OpenMM code with the backbone's topology and positions (N, CA, C; nanometers):
from openmm import Vec3, app, unit

residues = "MET TYR THR ASP PHE ALA ALA LEU GLY GLY THR LEU VAL TRP PHE ALA VAL LEU ILE ALA VAL THR ARG VAL LEU GLY TYR THR LEU".split()
positions = [
    Vec3(1.9155, -1.3342, -0.1085),
    Vec3(1.7940, -1.4091, -0.1390),
    Vec3(1.6890, -1.3828, -0.0316),
    Vec3(1.7302, -1.3904, 0.0943),
    Vec3(1.6359, -1.3674, 0.2039),
    Vec3(1.5875, -1.2218, 0.2033),
    Vec3(1.6789, -1.1302, 0.1738),
    Vec3(1.6411, -0.9886, 0.1718),
    Vec3(1.5420, -0.9627, 0.0592),
    Vec3(1.5630, -1.0260, -0.0564),
    Vec3(1.4711, -1.0093, -0.1691),
    Vec3(1.3329, -1.0621, -0.1325),
    Vec3(1.3290, -1.1763, -0.0642),
    Vec3(1.2005, -1.2349, -0.0233),
    Vec3(1.1296, -1.1430, 0.0756),
    Vec3(1.2058, -1.0847, 0.1666),
    Vec3(1.1471, -0.9948, 0.2664),
    Vec3(1.0920, -0.8704, 0.1974),
    Vec3(1.1652, -0.8191, 0.0988),
    Vec3(1.1191, -0.7004, 0.0262),
    Vec3(0.9919, -0.7327, -0.0504),
    Vec3(0.9871, -0.8495, -0.1126),
    Vec3(0.8684, -0.8899, -0.1881),
    Vec3(0.7493, -0.9031, -0.0943),
    Vec3(0.7697, -0.9638, 0.0210),
    Vec3(0.6612, -0.9796, 0.1182),
    Vec3(0.6124, -0.8438, 0.1666),
    Vec3(0.7050, -0.7516, 0.1884),
    Vec3(0.6674, -0.6188, 0.2353),
    Vec3(0.5818, -0.5460, 0.1325),
    Vec3(0.6206, -0.5582, 0.0043),
    Vec3(0.5436, -0.4915, -0.1010),
    Vec3(0.4054, -0.5534, -0.1127),
    Vec3(0.3968, -0.6859, -0.0985),
    Vec3(0.2665, -0.7530, -0.1080),
    Vec3(0.1764, -0.7074, 0.0056),
    Vec3(0.2333, -0.6972, 0.1264),
    Vec3(0.1553, -0.6521, 0.2424),
    Vec3(0.1098, -0.5078, 0.2208),
    Vec3(0.1995, -0.4252, 0.1664),
    Vec3(0.1662, -0.2842, 0.1424),
    Vec3(0.0503, -0.2728, 0.0448),
    Vec3(0.0569, -0.3530, -0.0650),
    Vec3(-0.0510, -0.3493, -0.1644),
    Vec3(-0.1820, -0.3980, -0.1031),
    Vec3(-0.1743, -0.5008, -0.0195),
    Vec3(-0.2955, -0.5549, 0.0433),
    Vec3(-0.3592, -0.4487, 0.1330),
    Vec3(-0.2771, -0.3783, 0.2107),
    Vec3(-0.3287, -0.2740, 0.3000),
    Vec3(-0.3882, -0.1596, 0.2179),
    Vec3(-0.3196, -0.1228, 0.1100),
    Vec3(-0.3678, -0.0127, 0.0267),
    Vec3(-0.5033, -0.0471, -0.0347),
    Vec3(-0.5162, -0.1691, -0.0867),
    Vec3(-0.6429, -0.2130, -0.1469),
    Vec3(-0.7526, -0.2174, -0.0409),
    Vec3(-0.7188, -0.2655, 0.0782),
    Vec3(-0.8184, -0.2741, 0.1857),
    Vec3(-0.8669, -0.1341, 0.2231),
    Vec3(-0.7754, -0.0389, 0.2336),
    Vec3(-0.8127, 0.0984, 0.2705),
    Vec3(-0.9015, 0.1593, 0.1631),
    Vec3(-0.8658, 0.1402, 0.0365),
    Vec3(-0.9458, 0.1967, -0.0725),
    Vec3(-1.0842, 0.1330, -0.0746),
    Vec3(-1.0909, 0.0049, -0.0451),
    Vec3(-1.2208, -0.0641, -0.0431),
    Vec3(-1.3078, -0.0098, 0.0694),
    Vec3(-1.2496, 0.0083, 0.1873),
    Vec3(-1.3254, 0.0607, 0.3018),
    Vec3(-1.3742, 0.2023, 0.2713),
    Vec3(-1.2867, 0.2837, 0.2123),
    Vec3(-1.3261, 0.4209, 0.1789),
    Vec3(-1.4373, 0.4189, 0.0748),
    Vec3(-1.4285, 0.3279, -0.0207),
    Vec3(-1.5312, 0.3179, -0.1244),
    Vec3(-1.6651, 0.2778, -0.0655),
    Vec3(-1.6634, 0.1876, 0.0329),
    Vec3(-1.7888, 0.1421, 0.0936),
    Vec3(-1.8479, 0.2504, 0.1830),
    Vec3(-1.7625, 0.3208, 0.2574),
    Vec3(-1.8119, 0.4238, 0.3486),
    Vec3(-1.8602, 0.5451, 0.2699),
    Vec3(-1.7869, 0.5827, 0.1647),
    Vec3(-1.8258, 0.6980, 0.0837),
    Vec3(-1.9233, 0.6518, -0.0234),
] * unit.nanometer
topology = app.Topology()
chain = topology.addChain("A")
for resn in residues:
    res = topology.addResidue(resn, chain)
    for name in ("N", "CA", "C"):
        topology.addAtom(name, app.Element.getBySymbol(name[0]), res)
């Protein structure tokens, strides 16, 4: 259960970082 929660949190953080990077690239370009 704890491992599943950690995996879910990791994926959410990854998606947040990916969206942030794409947004920054979109604004700069």
